[in-house]
C-alpha positions in Angstrom: 27.4 91.3 212.9 29.8 94.0 211.9 31.6 93.9 215.1 31.9 90.0 214.9 33.2 90.2 211.4 35.8 93.0 212.4 36.8 90.9 215.5 37.2 87.7 213.1 39.1 89.7 210.7 41.7 91.0 213.3 42.1 87.5 214.9 42.7 85.9 211.4 45.1 88.8 210.4 47.1 88.5 213.4 47.3 84.7 213.3 48.6 85.0 209.8 51.3 87.5 210.8 52.5 85.2 213.6 52.6 82.3 211.5 54.5 84.0 208.5 57.1 85.0 211.2 57.2 81.6 212.7 57.7 79.9 209.0 60.2 82.6 208.2 58.5 84.6 205.7 58.5 87.8 207.5 61.4 88.9 209.6 60.4 88.4 213.3 60.6 91.6 215.4 59.5 92.6 218.8 57.5 95.5 217.6 55.7 93.3 214.9 55.0 90.5 217.5 53.5 93.0 220.1 51.4 94.5 217.2 50.1 91.0 216.1 49.3 90.1 220.0 47.6 93.6 220.4 45.4 92.9 217.3 44.6 89.4 218.5 43.4 90.6 221.9 41.6 93.6 220.1 39.8 91.2 217.8 38.8 89.0 220.6 37.3 91.7 222.6 35.6 93.3 219.6 34.3 89.9 218.5 33.0 89.1 222.0 31.3 92.5 222.2 29.7 91.9 219.1 28.4 88.5 220.1 26.9 90.1 223.2 25.2 92.8 221.3 23.8 90.2 218.8 22.3 88.1 221.6 20.9 90.9 223.5 19.3 92.2 220.3 17.7 88.9 219.5 16.5 88.2 223.2 14.8 91.5 223.6 11.0 91.0 223.0 9.8 92.8 220.0 7.7 96.0 220.7 4.6 96.3 218.8 2.6 99.5 218.7 
């Protein structure tokens, strides 16, 4: 669950940075754009990894001793 939350936070943060650059609240720069893109891709990868871990954990049969 933590990985999904981190991935979602990165995606939202990068989306907000890009939105603020488009509407002119933040001065656009190549470095900031590339950083937002990298955060978006990283958030997607981390979030998908978290979803896979969550599904694998839930689909595994419970072991009773």
